C-alpha positions as CSV (number, residue, x, y, z in Angstrom):
1,M,0.0,0.0,0.0
2,V,1.3,3.5,-0.7
3,F,0.7,6.4,1.4
4,G,0.6,10.0,0.9
5,R,4.2,10.4,2.6
6,D,5.6,8.0,0.0
7,I,3.7,9.9,-3.1
8,R,5.2,13.3,-1.9
9,L,8.9,11.6,-1.2
10,N,8.7,10.3,-4.5
11,R,8.2,14.0,-5.8
12,I,11.3,15.4,-4.0
13,L,13.5,12.2,-4.8
14,K,14.7,10.3,-7.7
15,K,16.1,7.0,-7.4
16,G,15.5,7.7,-3.5
17,R,18.2,10.3,-4.0
18,M,18.0,14.0,-3.6
19,L,19.9,16.9,-5.6
20,C,18.2,20.3,-4.3
21,I,19.0,24.0,-4.3
22,P,18.1,25.4,-0.8
23,M,17.0,29.1,-1.3
24,D,15.6,30.2,1.8
25,H,18.7,32.6,2.1
26,G,16.5,35.7,1.7
27,I,15.6,35.9,5.4
28,S,18.7,35.2,6.9
29,N,20.9,37.2,4.5
30,G,18.7,39.1,2.1
31,P,18.9,39.1,-1.7
32,I,22.5,37.8,-1.7
33,S,24.5,37.4,-5.1
34,G,22.6,34.9,-7.5
35,L,19.5,35.3,-5.5
36,Q,18.2,38.8,-6.4
37,D,15.9,37.2,-8.9
38,I,15.0,33.8,-7.2
39,H,12.0,33.0,-9.7
40,S,14.5,33.0,-12.8
41,V,16.9,31.0,-10.7
42,I,14.1,28.5,-10.3
43,Y,13.1,28.3,-14.0
44,Q,16.5,28.5,-15.5
45,N,17.6,25.3,-13.2
46,E,14.3,23.5,-13.1
47,N,15.1,21.0,-16.0
48,S,19.0,20.7,-15.3
49,G,18.7,17.5,-13.3
50,L,17.5,18.8,-9.7
51,T,14.9,16.6,-8.0
52,C,13.5,19.8,-5.8
53,I,14.0,23.2,-4.6
54,L,13.5,24.5,-1.1
55,V,12.4,28.1,-0.4
56,N,10.5,30.3,1.9
57,K,6.4,30.3,1.9
58,G,6.3,33.9,0.2
59,I,8.4,32.8,-2.6
60,I,5.6,30.2,-3.8
61,K,3.1,32.7,-3.4
62,T,4.8,35.1,-5.9
63,L,5.7,32.3,-8.4
64,P,4.5,33.6,-12.1
65,R,4.0,29.8,-12.9
66,P,4.3,26.4,-11.1
67,T,7.5,24.5,-11.0
68,N,7.9,21.4,-12.3
69,I,10.0,19.9,-9.7
70,G,9.4,18.7,-6.1
71,L,8.9,21.6,-3.3
72,I,10.0,21.8,-0.1
73,V,8.7,24.7,2.0
74,H,10.9,25.9,4.8
75,L,9.2,26.8,8.0
76,S,11.6,28.3,10.1
77,G,14.1,31.5,10.0
78,S,16.1,34.0,11.6
79,T,17.9,37.2,10.4
80,S,21.8,37.9,10.4
81,I,20.9,41.4,11.6
82,G,18.8,40.7,14.6
83,P,19.9,39.9,18.1
84,S,19.7,36.1,17.9
85,P,20.8,34.9,14.3
86,N,20.9,31.0,15.7
87,R,17.6,31.3,17.3
88,K,15.2,29.8,14.3
89,M,11.8,30.7,14.8
90,L,8.7,29.0,13.2
91,M,7.2,31.4,10.3
92,G,4.8,28.9,8.7
93,S,3.0,25.7,9.6
94,V,2.6,22.3,7.8
95,E,-1.1,23.1,7.0
96,E,0.0,26.4,5.1
97,A,2.8,24.6,3.4
98,L,0.3,21.8,2.1
99,R,-2.1,24.9,0.8
100,L,0.8,26.3,-1.1
101,G,1.2,22.7,-2.8
102,A,4.3,21.6,-0.8
103,D,5.7,18.1,-1.3
104,A,7.5,18.3,2.0
105,V,8.4,20.8,4.6
106,S,11.7,21.9,6.3
107,V,12.9,23.3,9.6
108,H,16.6,24.3,10.8
109,I,17.7,23.6,14.2
110,N,21.0,24.6,15.9
111,I,22.5,22.4,18.5
112,G,24.7,23.7,21.0
113,A,23.1,27.2,20.8
114,K,21.3,28.6,23.7
115,E,18.3,28.5,22.1
116,E,18.5,24.5,21.5
117,P,15.7,23.6,23.7
118,E,13.3,26.0,22.2
119,M,14.1,24.6,18.7
120,L,13.7,21.0,19.9
121,H,10.3,21.7,21.2
122,K,9.4,23.1,17.9
123,L,11.0,20.2,15.8
124,G,9.1,17.9,17.9
125,I,5.8,19.9,17.1
126,I,6.4,20.1,13.5
127,S,7.1,16.4,13.3
128,D,4.0,15.6,14.9
129,K,2.0,17.7,12.4
130,C,3.8,16.1,9.6
131,D,2.9,12.6,10.8
132,Q,-0.8,13.9,10.8
133,W,-0.8,15.2,7.3
134,S,1.9,12.2,6.0
135,I,4.3,14.9,4.5
136,P,7.7,14.3,4.7
137,L,9.9,16.4,7.4
138,V,13.5,17.4,6.5
139,A,15.5,18.3,9.4
140,M,18.4,20.9,8.8
141,M,20.6,19.5,11.8
142,Y,23.3,22.2,12.2
143,P,26.2,22.1,15.0
144,R,26.0,25.7,15.7
145,G,26.2,27.9,19.0
146,E,28.2,28.3,22.0
147,K,28.8,24.9,23.0
148,I,30.3,24.0,19.9
149,K,34.3,24.0,19.3
150,N,34.4,22.2,16.0
151,Q,31.2,22.1,13.8
152,Y,33.0,19.4,11.6
153,D,34.0,17.1,14.3
154,P,32.4,13.8,13.5
155,E,31.4,12.8,16.7
156,V,29.1,16.1,17.1
157,V,27.9,15.6,13.6
158,A,26.7,12.3,14.3
159,H,25.2,13.1,17.3
160,T,23.3,16.2,15.7
161,A,22.1,14.2,12.8
162,R,20.8,11.2,15.2
163,I,19.1,13.9,16.9
164,G,17.0,14.9,14.1
165,A,16.1,11.4,13.1
166,E,15.1,10.4,16.6
167,A,12.9,13.6,16.7
168,G,11.0,12.2,13.6
169,A,12.6,13.5,10.5
170,D,12.3,11.7,7.4
171,I,15.8,13.3,5.9
172,V,18.3,15.0,7.7
173,K,20.4,17.5,6.3
174,S,23.9,17.6,7.8
175,V,27.1,19.3,7.7
176,Y,29.7,17.2,5.7
177,T,32.9,16.1,8.0
178,G,35.6,16.9,5.3
179,D,36.2,13.4,4.2
180,T,34.6,9.9,3.3
181,D,36.0,7.9,6.3
182,S,34.9,10.4,9.0
183,F,31.5,11.0,7.3
184,K,30.7,7.1,7.2
185,R,30.4,7.4,11.0
186,V,27.8,9.9,10.6
187,T,25.6,8.0,7.9
188,K,26.0,4.6,9.7
189,S,24.6,5.8,13.2
190,C,21.9,7.9,11.5
191,P,18.5,5.4,10.6
192,V,17.1,8.0,8.3
193,P,18.7,9.3,4.9
194,I,21.2,11.9,5.1
195,V,22.1,14.8,2.7
196,I,24.9,17.4,3.0
197,A,24.8,21.0,3.1
198,G,27.3,22.8,0.5
199,G,28.4,25.3,2.8
200,P,30.5,28.6,1.8
201,K,31.1,29.0,-1.6
202,A,34.0,26.9,-3.0
203,D,36.9,28.3,-4.9
204,T,37.0,25.4,-7.4
205,D,34.4,22.9,-9.3
206,R,36.8,20.1,-8.1
207,E,36.0,21.1,-4.4
208,I,32.2,21.0,-5.3
209,I,32.2,17.8,-7.3
210,E,34.8,15.8,-4.7
211,M,32.5,16.9,-1.6
212,C,29.8,15.4,-3.4
213,F,31.3,12.5,-4.3
214,G,33.1,11.8,-0.9
215,A,29.6,12.2,0.6
216,M,27.9,9.7,-1.6
217,E,30.7,6.9,-1.2
218,A,30.1,7.5,2.6
219,G,26.4,6.6,2.4
220,A,24.6,10.1,1.9
221,K,21.6,10.3,-0.4
222,G,22.4,13.3,-2.0
223,V,23.2,17.2,-1.4
224,T,21.5,20.4,-0.9
225,F,24.0,23.0,-2.2
226,G,23.1,26.5,-2.3
227,R,26.0,28.8,-3.2
228,N,28.0,26.3,-5.0
229,I,25.2,26.3,-7.4
230,F,23.4,29.6,-7.4
231,Q,26.5,31.5,-7.5
232,H,28.2,29.1,-10.0
233,R,29.2,30.8,-13.3
234,N,27.1,28.2,-15.0
235,P,24.4,26.7,-12.7
236,P,22.8,24.5,-15.1
237,A,26.4,22.9,-15.8
238,I,27.1,22.3,-12.4
239,I,23.7,20.8,-11.4
240,H,23.9,18.4,-14.5
241,A,27.5,17.7,-13.1
242,L,26.5,16.8,-9.7
243,S,23.4,14.8,-11.0
244,S,25.8,12.6,-12.8
245,I,27.3,11.8,-9.8
246,I,24.2,11.3,-7.4
247,L,22.1,9.8,-9.9
248,D,24.2,8.0,-12.4
249,G,27.2,7.0,-10.3
250,K,29.9,8.6,-12.5
251,S,33.3,9.5,-11.1
252,P,34.7,13.0,-10.3
253,K,37.2,12.6,-13.2
254,E,34.5,12.1,-15.8
255,V,32.4,14.9,-14.6
256,L,35.2,17.2,-14.4
257,T,36.6,16.7,-18.0
258,H,32.9,17.2,-19.0
259,L,32.8,20.5,-16.9
260,D,36.1,21.9,-18.3
261,K,35.0,21.8,-21.7
262,I,32.0,24.1,-20.7
263,E,33.1,28.0,-20.8
């Protein structure tokens, strides 16, 4: 028997894997480079190999036309100019996301921040609502705050990812620990699929491709790359390259050879 959750997961995944551009940056950082015209970014890239996009609710309301890929609505936010950048507050509901046509919802949780208990409480509430409505939950689990000495420490990352899974997330978004061996400790101890964040803008295509390949080799189920896609010199090309690794199992050498031929 197929349930609503399975149907919706099938819309944001392909072959059980994810290639997503998160574009929720407008609330936290404003209209940063690459996202000034967010609608154009969506339409420019929707046929390049993405499985889904992740945006705030207001972006969906202003879309000139529906997009033809999976849609994740982000429910939490904070601003870089406010008093508590690490304190992610709920700015929407599961019901509202469903009314907007969402296939899944996401929330951002900072583990190690002084506001962690409040954010965990909200994660639990959203998880319960997602179960009620049979909608997938993506938990962005970041080791970030006053208690975190090294946000890439495999033990800390594994603990943070496990929290998301135990709180009821269907997919956990995690930071990458930097190499395949250490990240295997994260994926093996998390009972739900893990996708990685892209982090800051990389200097080279090789960095982007090798990070993706290393994570997949470690057992990740995909990537959610923001700046490394929408600030790339050729977003459709880097998406196609990432898709070749995630969905087709190609090697970094094959992918980089093709990218080098693209101006």
